[in-house]
C-alpha positions as CSV (number, residue, x, y, z in Angstrom):
1,M,-11.9,0.6,-51.8
2,P,-15.5,-0.2,-51.0
3,F,-18.1,-2.5,-53.2
4,H,-21.6,-2.2,-53.3
5,V,-24.5,-4.4,-54.9
6,K,-27.1,-2.2,-57.5
7,S,-30.3,-3.4,-59.3
8,T,-33.2,-2.0,-61.5
9,G,-36.1,-1.4,-59.5
10,V,-39.8,-2.8,-60.4
11,M,-41.2,-1.2,-63.5
12,G,-37.7,0.4,-64.7
13,T,-38.6,3.1,-61.4
14,G,-34.4,3.6,-61.2
15,D,-31.7,2.3,-59.3
16,I,-31.9,-0.1,-55.8
17,Y,-29.4,-0.7,-53.7
18,Y,-28.7,-3.6,-51.6
19,E,-29.6,-2.4,-47.9
20,G,-28.9,-6.2,-46.2
21,G,-30.6,-9.1,-45.4
22,D,-33.3,-9.5,-48.1
23,S,-33.7,-5.3,-47.9
24,W,-33.2,-2.9,-50.9
25,T,-33.4,0.8,-50.8
26,Q,-33.4,3.6,-52.8
27,V,-31.6,6.0,-51.1
28,Y,-28.0,5.6,-52.3
29,A,-26.8,6.4,-48.6
30,N,-28.3,4.1,-47.1
31,R,-26.8,1.1,-49.0
32,K,-24.4,-2.3,-47.5
33,Q,-20.8,-1.3,-48.3
34,F,-18.5,-4.5,-48.8
35,S,-15.0,-4.9,-48.3
36,S,-14.1,-6.9,-51.2
37,S,-15.4,-7.4,-54.6
38,S,-15.8,-11.4,-53.1
39,D,-18.5,-10.4,-50.2
40,A,-20.7,-8.6,-52.7
41,T,-20.8,-11.0,-55.8
42,A,-22.2,-13.5,-53.4
43,V,-24.7,-11.1,-52.5
44,K,-25.1,-10.9,-55.8
45,N,-25.4,-14.8,-56.1
46,T,-28.1,-15.7,-53.9
47,Q,-30.2,-18.2,-54.6
48,V,-33.7,-19.6,-52.9
49,T,-35.1,-23.0,-52.2
50,R,-38.5,-23.5,-52.0
51,T,-40.5,-26.8,-51.5
52,L,-43.8,-27.1,-52.6
53,G,-44.7,-31.3,-51.8
54,P,-42.1,-33.9,-52.1
55,K,-39.7,-31.5,-54.6
56,S,-37.7,-29.0,-53.8
57,Y,-36.3,-25.9,-56.3
58,T,-33.7,-23.4,-56.4
59,Y,-33.6,-20.0,-58.1
60,Q,-32.0,-16.8,-58.5
61,P,-34.8,-14.2,-58.2
62,D,-34.7,-11.6,-60.7
63,I,-33.5,-8.9,-58.3
64,Y,-30.0,-11.0,-57.7
65,K,-30.4,-12.2,-61.4
66,N,-30.3,-8.7,-62.5
67,S,-28.0,-6.7,-60.0
68,T,-24.1,-5.7,-60.6
69,V,-21.4,-4.8,-58.2
70,V,-20.4,-1.9,-58.6
71,T,-16.6,-0.4,-57.1
72,E,-16.6,3.0,-55.9
């Protein structure tokens, strides 16, 4: 059973789907499908680390934070 990651577009522009890498698409057919829930959940849990001067900050971008794993 395939899985994919879905989020809400900027300013409520509808659903968007994880396409791979750092890319998201509004085209359902272009979504990346995962064979396991754990692989899709790993994408949903993506975190980014930024270094500003001597300090590093790790956070989860809103697009991932607001996403859901969907089973088909």
